[in-house]
N, C-alpha and C positions, 0 to 999 in steps of 0.2 A: 426376525424382523430387521429390518435396516434401522439402526438408531437415528439415522437424520429424517425419516419420514416420522412427521409428526401426527400422531393419532389423539384424537379427544373422544371420549367417551362420557356422555351424559347419562346420570341415573339418579331419579328419585328414592329418598327414603324418608318416610314420616315428612317433617318440615324442613328436611334437610336436601339440597343438591349438591350430590358429590360428582365433581367433574374428574376425571380421570385422565391426565395428561402423558403422553409416553411419545420420546424423542425431542429432537434437537430446538430449541426455540430461537430465531433469530429475524434479520430483517426479510427473509425470504419466506419464512415458513408462519410468521405471527400472525398472518390473517386466519390460517388454519384454527389458531386459537382463538381471535376476536370474534369471529363468525359466530361460533356457537355459544358464546357467552354473550354476545348482543341479542342471542334469539330468547334470553332467559326474562324473566321478570325483573324487574328491579326492584321488588319488595322480597326478592328469592333470597334464603339463607344459603350460600354455596361455600363448600369445602374443597377447594383445588388439591388433588392427590399429585403431587410433584415428584412422587418418588421414582419415578421414569424416566426421569429428565437430565440426561448426560451433559446438558449444556445449555444455557441460556444468557443472551446478552439484554441490554437495557431495552431492546424492541418487547421482550417478555415482558419486562417489568413495565413498559410503557401501557401494554395490552391491559395488566392486571390492576394497575395504578386509575387507567381511565374507568374501566370498570367498577372498581371501587367507588371512586366519586360519585357514579351515577346512581348507585345500588345505596349508598350512605345517604344521598339527598332523597332516594325513594323509601328508606326506612328498611331497607334490605342490607345484606354484609356479605362480605367474601374475605377469605382467610386462606391462607395456605396450610394445607395438611400432610405431612411426611414430605417435607421437603429433601430433596437429594442434595448431597455434598454442594452440587454446580450451582443450586439454587440458593442454599444457603449463603455459599460465599457471596454472591451478586447481592442477594440483601444486605447483608453485614458490610460490604464494600460501601454501598449507596446509603447506607443508614438506615434503613426499611425494617430491619428484624422486627421493632416493635409494632409498627405500622402494618405489616402483614403477617405477623406472628403465627406460628402453627398453634390450631385451636381443633378442640376437639368438637367444640358445640358452639353455635352460632351466638353472639352478645344481643 
């Protein structure tokens, strides 16, 4: 698979929705992440599996943070799970590691 093509797969498991993201997230591909996240209930508890993301810029963070705000207000949650080194780096640089920390279970 071409690393530049963004793929988003959504799976429900118990009370948790697992969203597996594969490919690069930037200004050109962010809508491919934003659209499926926007379709999920804001009361959902989402784990974003980001292990297959070789590159992410601030556009990806903007999508995730925007979704987090909506979900937190509605009683849901979103956490990054299995962050790739690229995702870990941008979270660290932006100071958002604690806010979006990897989590095994929803809070």
